[in-house]
C-alpha positions in Angstrom: 186.5 -81.5 -76.5 184.5 -84.2 -78.1 181.9 -81.7 -79.2 184.6 -79.4 -80.6 186.3 -82.3 -82.5 182.9 -83.3 -84.0 182.3 -79.7 -85.0 185.6 -79.6 -86.8 184.8 -82.9 -88.7 181.4 -81.5 -89.7 182.9 -78.1 -90.7 185.4 -79.7 -93.1 182.8 -82.0 -94.5 180.7 -78.9 -95.2 183.6 -77.1 -96.7 184.3 -80.1 -99.0 180.6 -80.2 -100.1 180.8 -76.5 -100.9 183.9 -77.0 -103.0 182.2 -79.9 -104.8 183.7 -82.8 -106.7 187.1 -83.7 -105.5 186.8 -81.1 -102.7 185.4 -83.5 -100.1 188.7 -85.4 -100.3 190.8 -82.3 -100.1 188.9 -80.9 -97.2 189.1 -84.3 -95.5 192.9 -84.1 -95.5 192.8 -80.6 -94.1 190.4 -81.8 -91.4 192.9 -84.5 -90.3 195.6 -81.8 -89.9 193.2 -79.7 -87.8 192.2 -82.7 -85.6 195.8 -84.0 -85.1 198.0 -80.9 -85.0 195.6 -78.4 -83.6 193.4 -80.5 -81.2 195.9 -83.3 -80.6 193.7 -86.2 -81.7 195.9 -89.2 -82.5 195.9 -90.6 -86.0 197.7 -93.9 -85.4 194.5 -95.9 -85.3 192.8 -94.1 -88.3 191.5 -96.3 -91.0 193.1 -95.5 -94.4 191.3 -97.6 -97.1 194.4 -98.4 -99.2 192.9 -101.5 -100.7 189.7 -99.7 -101.7 191.7 -97.0 -103.4 193.9 -99.4 -105.2 190.8 -101.4 -106.4 189.2 -98.2 -107.7 192.3 -97.4 -109.6 192.5 -100.9 -111.1 188.9 -101.2 -112.1 188.7 -97.7 -113.5 191.8 -98.4 -115.6 190.1 -101.4 -117.2 186.9 -99.4 -117.7 188.8 -96.5 -119.3 190.7 -98.9 -121.6 187.3 -100.3 -122.7 186.0 -96.8 -123.2 189.0 -95.8 -125.4 188.4 -99.0 -127.5 184.7 -98.0 -128.0 183.2 -100.5 -125.6 181.2 -97.9 -123.7 179.7 -96.5 -126.9 178.6 -100.0 -127.9 176.9 -100.7 -124.5 175.1 -97.3 -124.7 174.0 -98.1 -128.3 172.5 -101.4 -127.0 170.7 -99.6 -124.2 169.4 -97.0 -126.6 168.0 -99.6 -129.0 166.3 -101.4 -126.1 164.7 -98.2 -124.8 163.4 -97.1 -128.2 161.9 -100.5 -128.9 159.7 -100.3 -125.7 158.8 -96.6 -125.4 155.5 -97.3 -123.6 157.3 -98.9 -120.7 160.1 -96.3 -120.4 159.5 -95.6 -116.7 160.2 -99.2 -115.8 162.8 -100.0 -118.5 165.0 -96.9 -117.9 166.0 -97.9 -114.4 166.7 -101.4 -115.6 169.2 -100.0 -118.1 170.9 -97.7 -115.7 171.0 -100.3 -112.9 172.6 -102.9 -115.1 175.1 -100.5 -116.6 176.2 -99.4 -113.1 176.2 -103.0 -111.9 178.7 -103.9 -114.7 180.9 -100.8 -114.6 181.0 -100.1 -110.9 180.3 -96.4 -111.4 177.0 -94.5 -111.7 178.5 -92.1 -114.2 177.5 -94.5 -117.0 174.0 -93.1 -116.6 175.1 -89.8 -118.3 175.1 -91.4 -121.7 171.5 -92.8 -121.4 169.7 -89.8 -119.9 169.3 -87.9 -123.2 167.7 -91.0 -124.7 165.4 -91.6 -121.8 164.2 -87.9 -122.0 163.7 -88.2 -125.8 161.8 -91.5 -125.7 159.6 -90.3 -122.9 158.4 -87.1 -124.5 158.0 -88.8 -127.8 155.6 -91.2 -126.2 153.8 -88.4 -124.3 155.2 -89.6 -121.0 156.2 -87.1 -118.4 160.1 -87.3 -118.7 160.6 -86.6 -115.0 159.1 -90.1 -114.2 161.7 -92.3 -116.0 164.5 -89.8 -115.5 164.1 -89.6 -111.7 164.1 -93.3 -111.1 166.8 -93.9 -113.7 169.1 -91.6 -111.7 168.2 -93.2 -108.4 168.8 -96.7 -109.9 172.2 -95.7 -111.1 173.1 -94.6 -107.6 171.7 -97.6 -105.6 173.2 -100.1 -108.0 176.6 -99.1 -106.7 175.8 -101.1 -103.5 175.2 -104.2 -105.7 178.1 -104.0 -108.1 180.7 -106.7 -107.7 183.5 -104.3 -108.5 182.3 -101.0 -106.9 184.5 -99.5 -104.2 181.7 -99.5 -101.7 180.9 -103.2 -102.1 184.6 -104.2 -102.0 185.3 -102.1 -99.0 182.2 -103.4 -97.1 183.0 -107.0 -98.0 186.4 -106.6 -96.5 184.9 -105.3 -93.3 182.4 -108.1 -93.0 184.8 -111.0 -93.8 186.1 -111.2 -90.2 182.5 -111.5 -89.0 181.7 -114.5 -91.2 179.8 -112.8 -94.0 181.6 -113.4 -97.2 181.6 -111.5 -100.5 179.1 -113.8 -102.2 176.6 -113.6 -99.3 176.8 -109.8 -99.5 176.1 -109.8 -103.3 173.3 -112.4 -102.8 171.5 -110.0 -100.6 172.3 -106.7 -102.3 171.7 -107.5 -106.0 168.1 -108.8 -105.7 167.0 -106.3 -103.0 168.2 -103.2 -104.8 166.8 -104.3 -108.1 163.4 -105.1 -106.7 163.5 -101.8 -104.8 164.2 -100.0 -108.1 161.1 -101.5 -109.6 159.0 -100.4 -106.6 160.5 -96.9 -107.0 159.6 -97.0 -110.7 156.0 -97.9 -109.8 155.8 -94.9 -107.5 157.5 -92.6 -110.1 155.0 -93.6 -112.7 152.3 -91.7 -110.8 154.4 -88.6 -109.9 153.3 -85.3 -111.3 150.5 -84.5 -113.7 150.4 -85.9 -117.2 152.8 -84.2 -119.6 150.1 -82.7 -121.7 148.5 -81.1 -118.7 151.7 -79.6 -117.3 151.5 -75.8 -117.6 155.3 -75.4 -117.8 155.4 -77.9 -120.7 152.5 -76.1 -122.5 154.3 -72.8 -122.1 157.6 -74.1 -123.4 155.8 -75.9 -126.3 154.1 -72.7 -127.3 157.4 -70.9 -127.3 159.0 -73.6 -129.5 161.5 -74.6 -126.9 160.8 -78.3 -127.2 162.3 -80.4 -129.9 162.1 -84.1 -130.8 165.3 -85.6 -132.2 165.5 -88.8 -134.2 167.5 -91.8 -133.1 171.2 -91.5 -133.9 173.5 -94.3 -134.8 176.7 -94.1 -132.9 180.0 -94.6 -134.7 181.0 -97.9 -133.0 184.7 -98.7 -133.4 185.5 -102.2 -134.7 187.4 -102.9 -131.4 184.3 -102.2 -129.2 182.9 -105.6 -128.9 186.3 -107.3 -128.3 187.1 -104.8 -125.5 183.7 -105.2 -123.9 183.9 -109.0 -123.9 187.4 -108.9 -122.3 186.1 -106.6 -119.6 183.0 -108.6 -118.9 185.1 -111.8 -118.9 187.3 -110.2 -116.2 184.3 -109.4 -114.0 183.0 -113.0 -114.4 186.4 -114.4 -113.5 186.6 -112.2 -110.4 183.2 -113.3 -109.2 184.0 -117.0 -109.9 187.3 -116.8 -108.2 185.8 -115.1 -105.1 183.3 -117.9 -105.0 186.0 -120.5 -105.2 188.0 -119.1 -102.3 185.0 -118.2 -100.1 184.4 -120.1 -96.9 180.9 -121.1 -98.0 182.2 -122.9 -101.1 185.8 -123.5 -100.4 187.1 -125.0 -103.6 190.4 -123.3 -103.0 191.3 -123.6 -99.3 194.6 -121.8 -99.2 194.5 -119.3 -102.1 197.8 -117.8 -103.2 195.9 -114.6 -104.2 193.3 -113.0 -102.0 190.0 -111.6 -103.3 191.1 -107.9 -103.2 194.4 -108.7 -104.8 192.5 -110.8 -107.5 190.3 -107.9 -108.4 193.3 -105.5 -108.8 195.4 -107.9 -110.8 192.6 -109.2 -113.0 191.4 -105.7 -113.8 194.9 -104.5 -114.6 195.4 -107.6 -116.7 192.1 -106.9 -118.5 193.3 -103.4 -119.3 196.5 -104.8 -120.7 194.7 -107.4 -122.8 192.3 -104.8 -124.2 195.3 -102.6 -125.1 197.2 -105.4 -126.7 194.3 -107.1 -128.5 192.6 -104.0 -129.8 195.8 -102.0 -130.4 194.5 -98.8 -128.8 196.8 -96.0 -127.8 197.6 -96.6 -124.1 198.4 -92.9 -123.6 194.7 -92.1 -124.1 193.6 -94.2 -121.2 194.4 -91.6 -118.5 192.5 -88.9 -120.4 189.3 -90.9 -120.6 186.4 -89.4 -118.7 185.9 -92.6 -116.6 189.5 -92.5 -115.6 189.3 -88.9 -114.4 186.2 -89.6 -112.4 187.7 -92.7 -110.9 190.8 -90.8 -109.7 188.5 -88.2 -108.2 186.8 -90.9 -106.3 190.1 -92.2 -104.9 191.0 -88.8 -103.4 187.5 -88.4 -102.0 187.6 -91.8 -100.3 191.0 -91.2 -98.9 190.2 -87.8 -97.4 186.8 -88.5 -95.9 187.7 -92.0 -94.6 190.8 -90.6 -92.9 188.9 -87.7 -91.4 186.0 -89.8 -90.1 188.0 -92.7 -88.7 190.4 -90.3 -86.9 187.5 -88.9 -84.9 185.6 -92.2 -84.4 188.6 -94.3 -83.4 189.7 -91.6 -80.8 186.3 -92.0 -79.1 185.1 -95.5 -80.0 184.4 -96.5 -76.4 182.2 -93.5 -75.8 180.4 -94.0 -79.1 179.8 -97.7 -78.2 178.2 -96.7 -74.9 176.1 -94.0 -76.4 175.0 -95.6 -79.7 175.4 -99.4 -79.1 172.2 -99.8 -77.0 170.2 -97.5 -79.3 171.1 -99.5 -82.4 170.5 -102.8 -80.7 166.9 -101.7 -79.9 166.4 -99.8 -83.2 168.6 -101.4 -85.9 167.0 -99.4 -88.6 168.6 -96.3 -87.1 171.8 -97.2 -88.8 170.1 -96.8 -92.2 169.0 -93.4 -91.2 172.6 -92.4 -90.2 174.0 -93.7 -93.5 171.2 -92.0 -95.4 171.9 -88.5 -94.0 175.7 -89.0 -94.1 175.6 -89.9 -97.8 173.6 -86.7 -98.5 176.7 -84.8 -97.4 179.5 -87.0 -98.5 178.1 -87.5 -102.0 179.8 -90.9 -102.4 178.7 -94.4 -101.6 182.3 -95.5 -101.2 183.2 -92.6 -98.9 180.1 -93.1 -96.7 180.9 -96.8 -96.4 184.5 -96.4 -95.4 183.7 -93.5 -93.1 180.9 -95.0 -91.1 180.6 -98.8 -91.5 183.9 -99.6 -89.6 182.5 -97.5 -86.7 179.1 -99.2 -86.8 180.7 -102.7 -86.8 183.1 -101.6 -84.0 180.3 -100.7 -81.6 178.7 -104.0 -82.1 176.1 -103.6 -84.8 175.1 -107.0 -86.1 176.3 -108.0 -89.6 172.7 -108.5 -90.7 171.8 -104.9 -89.7 174.9 -103.5 -91.5 174.1 -105.5 -94.7 170.4 -104.6 -94.6 171.2 -100.9 -94.1 173.9 -100.8 -96.8 171.6 -99.5 -99.5 171.1 -96.3 -97.5 174.6 -95.0 -98.5 173.0 -94.2 -101.8 171.0 -91.0 -100.8 173.0 -88.9 -103.2 169.7 -87.7 -104.8 168.4 -85.8 -101.8 170.2 -82.5 -102.4 169.6 -81.6 -106.0 173.3 -80.9 -106.8 174.6 -84.3 -107.8 176.0 -84.4 -111.4 173.7 -87.1 -112.8 170.7 -85.4 -111.2 171.6 -82.0 -112.6 172.2 -83.7 -116.0 168.7 -85.1 -116.0 167.2 -81.7 -115.2 169.2 -80.1 -118.1 168.4 -82.8 -120.6 164.6 -82.5 -120.1 163.6 -79.6 -122.3 159.9 -80.1 -121.4 160.6 -78.6 -118.0 158.9 -81.5 -116.1 162.2 -82.5 -114.3 162.5 -79.3 -112.4 163.8 -78.4 -108.9 161.3 -76.5 -106.7 161.9 -73.5 -104.5 162.2 -75.5 -101.3 165.4 -77.5 -102.3 163.9 -81.0 -101.5 160.7 -80.7 -103.6 162.1 -82.2 -106.8 161.0 -85.4 -108.7 163.9 -87.5 -107.5 163.1 -87.3 -103.8 160.0 -89.5 -103.4 161.1 -92.3 -105.8 164.5 -92.3 -104.2 163.4 -92.5 -100.6 160.9 -95.2 -101.6 163.7 -97.2 -103.3 166.1 -97.0 -100.4 163.4 -97.8 -97.8 162.3 -100.8 -99.8 165.8 -102.0 -100.3 166.5 -101.7 -96.5 163.3 -103.6 -95.6 164.1 -106.3 -98.2 167.6 -106.4 -96.9 166.5 -107.4 -93.4 164.2 -110.1 -95.0 166.7 -111.5 -97.5 169.6 -111.1 -95.0 167.7 -113.0 -92.4 167.6 -116.0 -94.7 171.1 -115.8 -96.1 173.1 -114.3 -93.2 171.0 -115.0 -90.1 
């Protein structure tokens, strides 16, 4: 029966991946019905990440309000100006930009707005665009595991809290390790492929007149943009400072009236209210913002896949402990491999975290191992079907960012694997010092 139940779980994950987008969440709900009503698997112990979903909703609402007020356009303009001032270092500066934007916003979709600029600056400098584009996309994905307000980090921090690893310790490990790993990935990407001028596909497209250089464009930045951005960044700073004040390691507030998760929700909703009131934007436009729609999609995905995965795992947790516990104790890096392959299919750092991390911790995986392996939930680049990856391919008219005939032979794979492997290795080193 266990084999049949596992096959059902994998089948519905596959169906969700085939549907794409919100489909993984929809299929997850259908999978729970199949497990419970058809196979009789109890759902009473299933983990439904309500707090995570509510945090996503709150954070995305604040980001959407900032976007309506023009804040996202202003941040993108700053990023564009920075990249165009340093075109010769585009392969290293592009991932810095996408990493920081994801770190602040808690969503990798911010990379969409910078990818055209990266492609233009690269080919204008004679740099093969696949180099900066590949590592920029990877950086936007792995930065999710370092963002103070991302669903994956918030969910994982809640799981680690009972084990003595607080929110600040998690960030102290994840932020430097993922950033350094991105720079290592950029170094590797910088040597990927032939030089642009020697690429036969580029030469052919150039001869056909299919390649165009566009001038830098000044965006129409709304006068409310800076105000909205400052309010949002101030809210993030307050959340981090408050989390520090109530953490066990600092303990400035011993008996907080507001928990960390509740603080994130309320502060982000308050930030959205402040942006709306101060900048006088039309609040009815917030739900129609692109970031709001993507955030609500993420909520459904996290709900469905977490419910499906935890229904199966919690029904067989003792057997899984016996089978996997000893293996992970002897080979802790195997957890990173499991997370890596799972995220390939689940297409979401948050969904992978809430689906697998509770099970890993339940079977006795050490907190250090879990934290070090956390970056591996970012392998969304492996299958060349993720939206930001496809956008990078489409925006490179030189043809250098192309997907090969064997699915995995695309320019994102090697820089991505290098980045995750480096982050995991550094995670064990940094975590050993900060977590023990």
